[in-house]
N, CA, C and O atoms as a GROMACS GRO file, in nm:
protein
  368
    1UNK      N    1  35.402   9.577   1.325
    1UNK     CA    2  35.399   9.701   1.398
    1UNK      C    3  35.274   9.702   1.486
    1UNK      O    4  35.162   9.689   1.435
    2UNK      N    5  35.292   9.717   1.615
    2UNK     CA    6  35.179   9.719   1.707
    2UNK      C    7  35.101   9.851   1.698
    2UNK      O    8  35.159   9.959   1.686
    3UNK      N    9  34.970   9.837   1.704
    3UNK     CA   10  34.882   9.951   1.703
    3UNK      C   11  34.822   9.971   1.840
    3UNK      O   12  34.809   9.876   1.918
    4UNK      N   13  34.786  10.095   1.869
    4UNK     CA   14  34.719  10.130   1.993
    4UNK      C   15  34.586  10.194   1.961
    4UNK      O   16  34.568  10.248   1.852
    5UNK      N   17  34.494  10.188   2.053
    5UNK     CA   18  34.365  10.252   2.042
    5UNK      C   19  34.352  10.346   2.161
    5UNK      O   20  34.376  10.308   2.276
    6UNK      N   21  34.315  10.467   2.134
    6UNK     CA   22  34.299  10.566   2.242
    6UNK      C   23  34.165  10.639   2.221
    6UNK      O   24  34.121  10.660   2.108
    7UNK      N   25  34.103  10.676   2.333
    7UNK     CA   26  33.985  10.760   2.332
    7UNK      C   27  34.022  10.890   2.396
    7UNK      O   28  34.076  10.893   2.506
    8UNK      N   29  33.994  11.001   2.327
    8UNK     CA   30  34.022  11.133   2.378
    8UNK      C   31  33.893  11.211   2.395
    8UNK      O   32  33.805  11.202   2.310
    9UNK      N   33  33.879  11.285   2.500
    9UNK     CA   34  33.770  11.381   2.518
    9UNK      C   35  33.835  11.519   2.520
    9UNK      O   36  33.918  11.551   2.605
   10UNK      N   37  33.793  11.602   2.421
   10UNK     CA   38  33.851  11.736   2.407
   10UNK      C   39  33.748  11.836   2.455
   10UNK      O   40  33.637  11.841   2.403
   11UNK      N   41  33.785  11.916   2.553
   11UNK     CA   42  33.692  12.015   2.609
   11UNK      C   43  33.741  12.156   2.584
   11UNK      O   44  33.862  12.181   2.578
   12UNK      N   45  33.649  12.247   2.569
   12UNK     CA   46  33.681  12.386   2.542
   12UNK      C   47  33.585  12.437   2.436
   12UNK      O   48  33.472  12.390   2.428
   13UNK      N   49  33.629  12.533   2.353
   13UNK     CA   50  33.553  12.579   2.239
   13UNK      C   51  33.592  12.491   2.124
   13UNK      O   52  33.680  12.527   2.046
   14UNK      N   53  33.525  12.373   2.112
   14UNK     CA   54  33.564  12.275   2.012
   14UNK      C   55  33.450  12.231   1.920
   14UNK      O   56  33.468  12.146   1.833
   15UNK      N   57  33.334  12.288   1.939
   15UNK     CA   58  33.221  12.259   1.849
   15UNK      C   59  33.191  12.386   1.770
   15UNK      O   60  33.195  12.497   1.823
   16UNK      N   61  33.162  12.368   1.643
   16UNK     CA   62  33.131  12.483   1.557
   16UNK      C   63  33.255  12.557   1.508
   16UNK      O   64  33.245  12.669   1.459
   17UNK      N   65  33.370  12.493   1.522
   17UNK     CA   66  33.498  12.560   1.479
   17UNK      C   67  33.579  12.466   1.387
   17UNK      O   68  33.702  12.479   1.379
   18UNK      N   69  33.513  12.373   1.318
   18UNK     CA   70  33.576  12.278   1.227
   18UNK      C   71  33.671  12.182   1.298
   18UNK      O   72  33.764  12.129   1.236
   19UNK      N   73  33.649  12.158   1.429
   19UNK     CA   74  33.739  12.072   1.503
   19UNK      C   75  33.736  11.926   1.450
   19UNK      O   76  33.841  11.866   1.429
   20UNK      N   77  33.615  11.872   1.428
   20UNK     CA   78  33.606  11.733   1.381
   20UNK      C   79  33.666  11.716   1.243
   20UNK      O   80  33.738  11.620   1.219
   21UNK      N   81  33.637  11.807   1.152
   21UNK     CA   82  33.689  11.799   1.015
   21UNK      C   83  33.841  11.812   1.017
   21UNK      O   84  33.912  11.738   0.949
   22UNK      N   85  33.891  11.907   1.095
   22UNK     CA   86  34.037  11.924   1.103
   22UNK      C   87  34.106  11.801   1.166
   22UNK      O   88  34.217  11.763   1.127
   23UNK      N   89  34.038  11.741   1.262
   23UNK     CA   90  34.088  11.620   1.322
   23UNK      C   91  34.099  11.506   1.222
   23UNK      O   92  34.196  11.431   1.220
   24UNK      N   93  33.993  11.496   1.137
   24UNK     CA   94  33.992  11.393   1.032
   24UNK      C   95  34.111  11.416   0.935
   24UNK      O   96  34.179  11.321   0.897
   25UNK      N   97  34.134  11.540   0.897
   25UNK     CA   98  34.246  11.566   0.807
   25UNK      C   99  34.380  11.529   0.868
   25UNK      O  100  34.467  11.470   0.803
   26UNK      N  101  34.396  11.565   0.995
   26UNK     CA  102  34.524  11.533   1.069
   26UNK      C  103  34.538  11.381   1.085
   26UNK      O  104  34.646  11.326   1.066
   27UNK      N  105  34.430  11.316   1.120
   27UNK     CA  106  34.434  11.166   1.136
   27UNK      C  107  34.468  11.101   1.001
   27UNK      O  108  34.549  11.008   0.997
   28UNK      N  109  34.409  11.146   0.893
   28UNK     CA  110  34.440  11.086   0.762
   28UNK      C  111  34.589  11.109   0.729
   28UNK      O  112  34.654  11.020   0.674
   29UNK      N  113  34.642  11.224   0.760
   29UNK     CA  114  34.782  11.253   0.732
   29UNK      C  115  34.872  11.156   0.812
   29UNK      O  116  34.978  11.115   0.765
   30UNK      N  117  34.827  11.122   0.932
   30UNK     CA  118  34.903  11.031   1.018
   30UNK      C  119  34.871  10.884   1.000
   30UNK      O  120  34.927  10.798   1.068
   31UNK      N  121  34.779  10.855   0.904
   31UNK     CA  122  34.734  10.718   0.874
   31UNK      C  123  34.667  10.652   0.995
   31UNK      O  124  34.689  10.534   1.025
   32UNK      N  125  34.587  10.731   1.063
   32UNK     CA  126  34.510  10.684   1.179
   32UNK      C  127  34.366  10.665   1.138
   32UNK      O  128  34.310  10.747   1.064
   33UNK      N  129  34.306  10.556   1.185
   33UNK     CA  130  34.163  10.537   1.162
   33UNK      C  131  34.090  10.565   1.289
   33UNK      O  132  34.147  10.560   1.398
   34UNK      N  133  33.961  10.596   1.276
   34UNK     CA  134  33.880  10.625   1.398
   34UNK      C  135  33.761  10.707   1.373
   34UNK      O  136  33.704  10.705   1.264
   35UNK      N  137  33.721  10.781   1.475
   35UNK     CA  138  33.597  10.861   1.473
   35UNK      C  139  33.620  10.992   1.550
   35UNK      O  140  33.691  10.994   1.651
   36UNK      N  141  33.559  11.098   1.502
   36UNK     CA  142  33.548  11.224   1.578
   36UNK      C  143  33.399  11.259   1.581
   36UNK      O  144  33.332  11.262   1.478
   37UNK      N  145  33.350  11.286   1.702
   37UNK     CA  146  33.203  11.319   1.713
   37UNK      C  147  33.182  11.421   1.823
   37UNK      O  148  33.253  11.423   1.924
   38UNK      N  149  33.081  11.505   1.800
   38UNK     CA  150  33.038  11.600   1.900
   38UNK      C  151  32.961  11.526   2.009
   38UNK      O  152  32.886  11.433   1.979
   39UNK      N  153  32.977  11.564   2.134
   39UNK     CA  154  32.900  11.513   2.242
   39UNK      C  155  32.806  11.617   2.296
   39UNK      O  156  32.836  11.736   2.284
   40UNK      N  157  32.693  11.578   2.356
   40UNK     CA  158  32.592  11.676   2.404
   40UNK      C  159  32.648  11.782   2.498
   40UNK      O  160  32.596  11.893   2.503
   41UNK      N  161  32.755  11.750   2.572
   41UNK     CA  162  32.807  11.843   2.671
   41UNK      C  163  32.898  11.951   2.610
   41UNK      O  164  32.956  12.031   2.684
   42UNK      N  165  32.913  11.953   2.475
   42UNK     CA  166  32.995  12.052   2.405
   42UNK      C  167  33.138  12.004   2.379
   42UNK      O  168  33.217  12.076   2.317
   43UNK      N  169  33.171  11.888   2.423
   43UNK     CA  170  33.306  11.834   2.399
   43UNK      C  171  33.307  11.757   2.268
   43UNK      O  172  33.203  11.732   2.208
   44UNK      N  173  33.427  11.720   2.227
   44UNK     CA  174  33.445  11.632   2.106
   44UNK      C  175  33.513  11.508   2.152
   44UNK      O  176  33.613  11.517   2.224
   45UNK      N  177  33.462  11.392   2.114
   45UNK     CA  178  33.521  11.263   2.141
   45UNK      C  179  33.594  11.218   2.018
   45UNK      O  180  33.543  11.225   1.906
   46UNK      N  181  33.717  11.172   2.040
   46UNK     CA  182  33.800  11.119   1.929
   46UNK      C  183  33.846  10.981   1.966
   46UNK      O  184  33.911  10.962   2.069
   47UNK      N  185  33.813  10.885   1.883
   47UNK     CA  186  33.860  10.747   1.897
   47UNK      C  187  33.967  10.726   1.790
   47UNK      O  188  33.938  10.745   1.672
   48UNK      N  189  34.085  10.689   1.824
   48UNK     CA  190  34.194  10.681   1.727
   48UNK      C  191  34.272  10.551   1.741
   48UNK      O  192  34.308  10.507   1.850
   49UNK      N  193  34.297  10.492   1.626
   49UNK     CA  194  34.376  10.368   1.620
   49UNK      C  195  34.487  10.386   1.516
   49UNK      O  196  34.461  10.426   1.403
   50UNK      N  197  34.609  10.355   1.556
   50UNK     CA  198  34.723  10.362   1.466
   50UNK      C  199  34.850  10.327   1.541
   50UNK      O  200  34.845  10.276   1.653
   51UNK      N  201  34.962  10.355   1.480
   51UNK     CA  202  35.087  10.327   1.550
   51UNK      C  203  35.096  10.417   1.672
   51UNK      O  204  35.036  10.525   1.676
   52UNK      N  205  35.172  10.371   1.775
   52UNK     CA  206  35.184  10.452   1.894
   52UNK      C  207  35.237  10.591   1.866
   52UNK      O  208  35.190  10.688   1.925
   53UNK      N  209  35.335  10.602   1.777
   53UNK     CA  210  35.392  10.735   1.744
   53UNK      C  211  35.290  10.822   1.675
   53UNK      O  212  35.284  10.942   1.703
   54UNK      N  213  35.211  10.768   1.584
   54UNK     CA  214  35.110  10.849   1.513
   54UNK      C  215  35.002  10.897   1.608
   54UNK      O  216  34.961  11.013   1.601
   55UNK      N  217  34.955  10.808   1.695
   55UNK     CA  218  34.851  10.847   1.792
   55UNK      C  219  34.903  10.948   1.889
   55UNK      O  220  34.828  11.036   1.933
   56UNK      N  221  35.031  10.938   1.924
   56UNK     CA  222  35.092  11.040   2.009
   56UNK      C  223  35.097  11.175   1.940
   56UNK      O  224  35.070  11.278   2.002
   57UNK      N  225  35.131  11.175   1.809
   57UNK     CA  226  35.129  11.302   1.735
   57UNK      C  227  34.990  11.364   1.728
   57UNK      O  228  34.974  11.485   1.738
   58UNK      N  229  34.886  11.277   1.711
   58UNK     CA  230  34.749  11.324   1.711
   58UNK      C  231  34.714  11.379   1.849
   58UNK      O  232  34.649  11.483   1.859
   59UNK      N  233  34.756  11.312   1.954
   59UNK     CA  234  34.729  11.361   2.093
   59UNK      C  235  34.784  11.505   2.111
   59UNK      O  236  34.716  11.593   2.164
   60UNK      N  237  34.907  11.525   2.066
   60UNK     CA  238  34.969  11.657   2.079
   60UNK      C  239  34.888  11.757   2.000
   60UNK      O  240  34.859  11.866   2.050
   61UNK      N  241  34.851  11.722   1.877
   61UNK     CA  242  34.770  11.811   1.792
   61UNK      C  243  34.638  11.846   1.856
   61UNK      O  244  34.594  11.960   1.848
   62UNK      N  245  34.572  11.748   1.920
   62UNK     CA  246  34.439  11.774   1.982
   62UNK      C  247  34.450  11.879   2.093
   62UNK      O  248  34.351  11.946   2.122
   63UNK      N  249  34.566  11.896   2.154
   63UNK     CA  250  34.581  11.998   2.257
   63UNK      C  251  34.577  12.140   2.201
   63UNK      O  252  34.554  12.236   2.276
   64UNK      N  253  34.598  12.155   2.073
   64UNK     CA  254  34.585  12.289   2.011
   64UNK      C  255  34.470  12.296   1.913
   64UNK      O  256  34.403  12.399   1.906
   65UNK      N  257  34.444  12.190   1.835
   65UNK     CA  258  34.331  12.186   1.740
   65UNK      C  259  34.351  12.290   1.631
   65UNK      O  260  34.459  12.347   1.616
   66UNK      N  261  34.242  12.316   1.555
   66UNK     CA  262  34.247  12.414   1.448
   66UNK      C  263  34.252  12.557   1.505
   66UNK      O  264  34.226  12.578   1.623
   67UNK      N  265  34.284  12.651   1.422
   67UNK     CA  266  34.306  12.790   1.466
   67UNK      C  267  34.186  12.849   1.540
   67UNK      O  268  34.202  12.926   1.634
   68UNK      N  269  34.065  12.812   1.497
   68UNK     CA  270  33.944  12.873   1.559
   68UNK      C  271  33.909  12.810   1.698
   68UNK      O  272  33.828  12.866   1.772
   69UNK      N  273  33.970  12.698   1.730
   69UNK     CA  274  33.937  12.628   1.856
   69UNK      C  275  34.012  12.687   1.975
   69UNK      O  276  34.118  12.748   1.960
   70UNK      N  277  33.955  12.667   2.092
   70UNK     CA  278  34.026  12.695   2.216
   70UNK      C  279  34.013  12.567   2.301
   70UNK      O  280  33.906  12.540   2.356
   71UNK      N  281  34.118  12.494   2.309
   71UNK     CA  282  34.120  12.366   2.383
   71UNK      C  283  34.158  12.396   2.528
   71UNK      O  284  34.264  12.453   2.555
   72UNK      N  285  34.071  12.357   2.620
   72UNK     CA  286  34.100  12.372   2.762
   72UNK      C  287  34.166  12.248   2.819
   72UNK      O  288  34.264  12.256   2.893
   73UNK      N  289  34.111  12.129   2.782
   73UNK     CA  290  34.157  12.004   2.843
   73UNK      C  291  34.141  11.892   2.740
   73UNK      O  292  34.046  11.891   2.661
   74UNK      N  293  34.234  11.801   2.742
   74UNK     CA  294  34.224  11.673   2.666
   74UNK      C  295  34.240  11.559   2.768
   74UNK      O  296  34.343  11.544   2.833
   75UNK      N  297  34.134  11.481   2.778
   75UNK     CA  298  34.138  11.363   2.864
   75UNK      C  299  34.164  11.241   2.774
   75UNK      O  300  34.120  11.237   2.660
   76UNK      N  301  34.236  11.142   2.829
   76UNK     CA  302  34.274  11.028   2.749
   76UNK      C  303  34.248  10.898   2.824
   76UNK      O  304  34.267  10.888   2.945
   77UNK      N  305  34.203  10.797   2.748
   77UNK     CA  306  34.179  10.664   2.806
   77UNK      C  307  34.230  10.558   2.706
   77UNK      O  308  34.191  10.557   2.590
   78UNK      N  309  34.317  10.472   2.754
   78UNK     CA  310  34.370  10.362   2.672
   78UNK      C  311  34.260  10.254   2.666
   78UNK      O  312  34.216  10.204   2.768
   79UNK      N  313  34.218  10.221   2.543
   79UNK     CA  314  34.112  10.122   2.529
   79UNK      C  315  34.165   9.982   2.496
   79UNK      O  316  34.086   9.889   2.488
   80UNK      N  317  34.291   9.966   2.478
   80UNK     CA  318  34.346   9.835   2.440
   80UNK      C  319  34.300   9.797   2.300
   80UNK      O  320  34.279   9.886   2.218
   81UNK      N  321  34.283   9.671   2.270
   81UNK     CA  322  34.248   9.627   2.137
   81UNK      C  323  34.096   9.607   2.121
   81UNK      O  324  34.044   9.501   2.155
   82UNK      N  325  34.028   9.706   2.071
   82UNK     CA  326  33.885   9.692   2.047
   82UNK      C  327  33.864   9.682   1.895
   82UNK      O  328  33.948   9.727   1.816
   83UNK      N  329  33.753   9.625   1.856
   83UNK     CA  330  33.726   9.604   1.713
   83UNK      C  331  33.626   9.705   1.654
   83UNK      O  332  33.589   9.691   1.538
   84UNK      N  333  33.584   9.803   1.730
   84UNK     CA  334  33.479   9.892   1.687
   84UNK      C  335  33.529  10.012   1.608
   84UNK      O  336  33.451  10.103   1.581
   85UNK      N  337  33.655  10.018   1.570
   85UNK     CA  338  33.715  10.130   1.499
   85UNK      C  339  33.690  10.114   1.350
   85UNK      O  340  33.718  10.007   1.297
   86UNK      N  341  33.638  10.215   1.280
   86UNK     CA  342  33.616  10.203   1.136
   86UNK      C  343  33.747  10.182   1.058
   86UNK      O  344  33.856  10.200   1.112
   87UNK      N  345  33.734  10.144   0.934
   87UNK     CA  346  33.855  10.121   0.847
   87UNK      C  347  33.918  10.253   0.803
   87UNK      O  348  34.032  10.252   0.757
   88UNK      N  349  33.849  10.364   0.816
   88UNK     CA  350  33.904  10.493   0.780
   88UNK      C  351  33.880  10.586   0.900
   88UNK      O  352  33.854  10.538   1.010
   89UNK      N  353  33.890  10.716   0.881
   89UNK     CA  354  33.859  10.809   0.988
   89UNK      C  355  33.731  10.881   0.954
   89UNK      O  356  33.724  10.948   0.851
   90UNK      N  357  33.630  10.870   1.038
   90UNK     CA  358  33.496  10.923   1.012
   90UNK      C  359  33.465  11.039   1.105
   90UNK      O  360  33.514  11.046   1.217
   91UNK      N  361  33.382  11.129   1.056
   91UNK     CA  362  33.325  11.239   1.137
   91UNK      C  363  33.179  11.205   1.152
   91UNK      O  364  33.108  11.179   1.055
   92UNK      N  365  33.134  11.206   1.277
   92UNK     CA  366  32.993  11.169   1.302
   92UNK      C  367  32.928  11.284   1.379
   92UNK      O  368  32.809  11.278   1.411
   0.00000   0.00000   0.00000
């Protein structure tokens, strides 16, 4: 089964609303490995690796996020096959 790696930048009210933790829970449910981290500009960066269908489900979820979040935009970049993805899903 081929895996894909995607980098998402989530903009809006996404820091201080459990966005990273909620993303980790959703990623674990979907068997996705990767990272969610706050960026200095107030956005959240998500690096996700998993099956194409699972990463697509996560992408859809990122557009709404947890109940406390207000997502304005999700930007996406296909990273191809990189080796820098952790073995689980981490919050940094």
